[in-house]
Phi, psi and omega in degrees: 000330182283126177223186185286345169295322177293329177296320176299313180297323178299315180296310185290325177291335173298318174297314185300319181291329175287324174302316182298323180294339176264012178072022183256144174283144182235160175228142180243135182233145170275324172217164183298335182262006178278158172288151184285147177237133180254345180269117186294321180296316178298324179295318176301311183298317179297320180296317181293319180295317181296319179295318180296327182276324187247350181076012179202155179204147173220166184201174178201149172242140187218151172226152188242341190252013185275349182297319178294326179295320182294338177287338184254347186270145179289162191299313182297315178297321180297317181290321176296321176302313181293322179295312182298315180295314184290331182276349186303321182292309181295322178295323178295322179292322178293325176297323176298320178301319176302315182294318179297316180298316182292323178297318176300317181298314182291320186271351173070016176200165178268125186261129171047232181262019180300329180295325181289317177297317179304310183291320181296316182289323179297320187258005178299320179299325180292314180291321180297317181296320184286329183262351181299135183269122183301334181272008175240084185295350181283342179283154193300306182301318180295318178298318180293315180299314180299321180294318177296319178298320178295335177276001181087017180256109178261004179276347178260109187219181178305126182102343181298313180294316181300315180300317181296321179296314180293316181300311182295325179296314182285342177270359186260132180296328181300326178303322181272335175299326179302323183291329182255355174084007179205156182293152180266119178226159179228100179052045177094346181271127181283129173297136190289151171245152178234132179237158180233137181231155178263122179236170178289350176269340184137193178285135176252154174240125183244117179256131181230147176210191180181172178226131180261110178290317175201181186294348182250358184217126180226137173259129182243141180208159181182181175211157178231135186223142172245126179268165173104197188291336178245055188288157178200152177219137171219160189234153179223147175214141183200170179222144173212158180171203182232122173268118185271086177263207177298330169231147180294131181244113178275130183226151172218148176206127183222136174241136177237133185212163180133318176242350183160145186278128173237141180228139176223135179208150176202154171227145177215151182239126179287133174265336179203177177300342185240352186230131179226155170239150184204177178227134182227161174216149181221140173227120182235147177243128185299334183288344180273158179297315180289319181298324181300326182263000181234344184300143183245344181289157175294118188259015182260141167261119184241140171227183182294334186243346185211159176225133175226160175277131177279100183294346182254014181295146176227160174219143177233127180233136170238129189211151170262156180209159173244130181247118177256109190253106181235000000 
């Protein structure tokens, strides 16, 4: 069911969710002349159907009311705002790569065309960065570069995103696992993968690995680092597996710390070999690298005359979900 139309929706919904974190209403389009869609699930379905019927899809995410906000927000907050919003699409695509890699690791083989989606999503930032037109500030890489420049950072320039995408791809074990058709492990230890994300501090590199105690229990660990003048490091550790009770209970739990504490946990129960229902919870802190790209609460402090970003904002979500595993 997942196709490149869904990749378009994944990118644009990444922008939309960052708009939401700034308290802004968003609109999603398949083409500039399409009617706007506000429901992300409906947008995914429309994108996949259009790709399946026509072999192509394009999209856009838009907001209309932020111009007045930029008149009241201070310069640093305004530039961080633009970086976070513009990076939402590419960061969402890199998160999908993480999910594909982990699925390969758990299932012990490369499934179908997942390798093609993995490579396309991993290197989308590189191609986007190289073809982005400097005289079109509305495109994501140009908007991000301009925002860093406005902050006085001349180290973030054309090619920065592309270089990070290529470096992280070649440093990742999954890239080579694709060639042999199965994940690379050493006596239960997962060969590491490296991902890159765009943050308000600069490009981050996130390395992840893990250890499989048995087929039902895995320990996951990693770290994420930003180099340069605004450096930062944070660490993550988690466990996931299957508790064999009267019915099998799939569980995950991850803690990330170093810049601010983030917590993620979920449990799900299979209804069939392909369908599960579950319950999840998330706690994110805006000051953390991971929290900045995942927080959902309104992170703005607003008054009659000024707007600033609340660097100490947190969000807590409890949600139910349906997992269709094909």
